[in-house]
C-alpha positions, 0 to 999 in steps of 0.5 A: 500500500502506497503512502502519499506524502504532502510536500511542504514548502518553507516560506521566506519571511520578508521585511515588515513595513515598520522595518522598511521605514526604520531602514529608510530613516537611518539611510536618510540620516546617513545621507544628510550627515554625509551631505552636511559634512561635504558641504562643511568641507566645501565651505571650509575650502572656500573660506581658506581660498578667499582668505588666501586671495585677500592676503595675496592682494594685500601683500602685493599692495604692501610690498609695492608701497614699501619699495616706493616709500623706502626710496622717498627723498632719494636724489632730492635736496635735503629738506625738499624743494621749492616748486614754482611760486605761481600757479599751484602745481598739481600732484596725482593727475594725468594728461587728460586732466583727471586728478585722482585725489581730492587734495591735488596740489603740493602743500605748504606753499607749493613745496615738494617733499620726499613724502606727501601725506594725504590724510583723509583724501585716499579715495578718488573723487571722494567716493564712499566705501560702505564696507570700510570700517573707518570713515578715513582713507588716506593716500600717500605720495613718494617722490624720488629719483629713478636711477633705473633709467640714468640720464647721466649718459646724456649731455643737455643743451638748453636754449637761451631764453625759451622753455620750449625744448632741450636738446639731448646728445647721448654720451658714447657709452655702450654700457648705458641706455642711449634711447630715451624712447625705448621701453622704460624710457621717458614719456610725456608727463614724466618729471625731470629734476634739473640741478645746475651748479654755476661757477663764479662769474668774476663779479662781486666783492673781491672780483669773484662771486660764489658758485650758485646752484639752481634746482627745478622740476619740469614736466615733459610735454613732448618728445619729437625725437630721440634728441629733443625733449619739449617743456611747453607751458600749460602742462597738465601739472603746472610745472612749466611756468613762465620766465617771470615765475621763480623756481621754474625751468624757464626762469632758470634758463632766463637767469643763467643765460645761454651758457647754461649747459656749457661750462656748468655742471648739470645733473638730471634725473627722472623723478618718480612722484608715486601716489597710492590711493583707492578707486571705486569703479563706477556702476555698470563696469566689470569690476565693482569692488574698490581697488588699490591704485598706483599713479606716477608723475602725470601718467594714467593710474594703474590698479595694483590690488583688487578688493582693498577697502581701507588704506591708512597711514601714520608717520613717525616724525622728528620735531624740528623744535624739540628734536624728539620723535612724534610717533603715529602722527596721522596728519603731520602737516596739520600737527605742525611737523615737517614732512621732510623729517618723516622717519618711518611710515606705518601702513594699514591695508584692509582687504575684503573677499569677492563674496561679501554676503552670508557666512562667506564674508571675509575681511582682514587687516595687514599692517607694516612699517617702512623706514625712510632712509633718504629723508632729512634727520635731526641730531638730538645729541648735537652740542649746538642743540637740535640740528636738522639736516 
């Protein structure tokens, strides 16, 4: 007799709805945690990148300003130079008539110092920078002889009674540049500093007269050839004034006569009058954030560093009366101190990141100081009280 056996199938137990919900919740929590961690990492990377870019911009500006300020006063007469006492001479202006700082003339009766402090006039056209923490932005102008393009290899011949042209003759010397039109050479708007020493002319007490020294600055208005430089009147910076204006090139030529350049010692250098200031580009441009600008002589300003929102300077100045150091003076001229006695310049630059909203906003200060080794100084230890040179 056959026995029939029933085949029993073992069923597999599945996940319940509760288990599925718990698993999905745990997975979602894990994904959110990973996403949040990834986002935090991206934000941290972005922040570090922004800070690095801001620091790089500030360092670029500080290093360039340090180079120019450290040269301030080089080649200028001790204590500075009196400019033409006629129409006020301009500083930080270009050939098109654009003046980049509100106070655009030389201080204290048209006097050229190695450093011109620009307290409170550091933004072009007086524009407001809302994100700057301080209402005050400063400019600074450093003036020195440019020895990278020496003019000692040129002989200068002046006309007798006119300020129109100065002829140049290159001295044969293959080791020195002889082309004033070469890259890095002279440009319209450049300033030339003439220091002329004249011998005695045999007139005066005892039949002789003492040697004289004339020092003037003139602005180049044209370079028609490699052998001629023009200094016409009506120049953009008001250096080239008439024969009746003391301390002008025309006045010097008129007084010294046609023998100027013949038998006299003529020393010439190109001056660099370098101004640093902030510019806020107008609305509608490709660049909207403030930037640090550098302007030389009567040329057009060029950007140095982007996203610079605050620029401040203070000065360590020796008092010509007491012979003591006045430290951290923000406005030496208003304080009664001479810019010729500035011994150190303290700089504060504030940069801002390109993204300036939310928690990605980054801003920071960078401070530095530079000594002015070519400026005048006072000897407080002199037996003849305080001696300033």
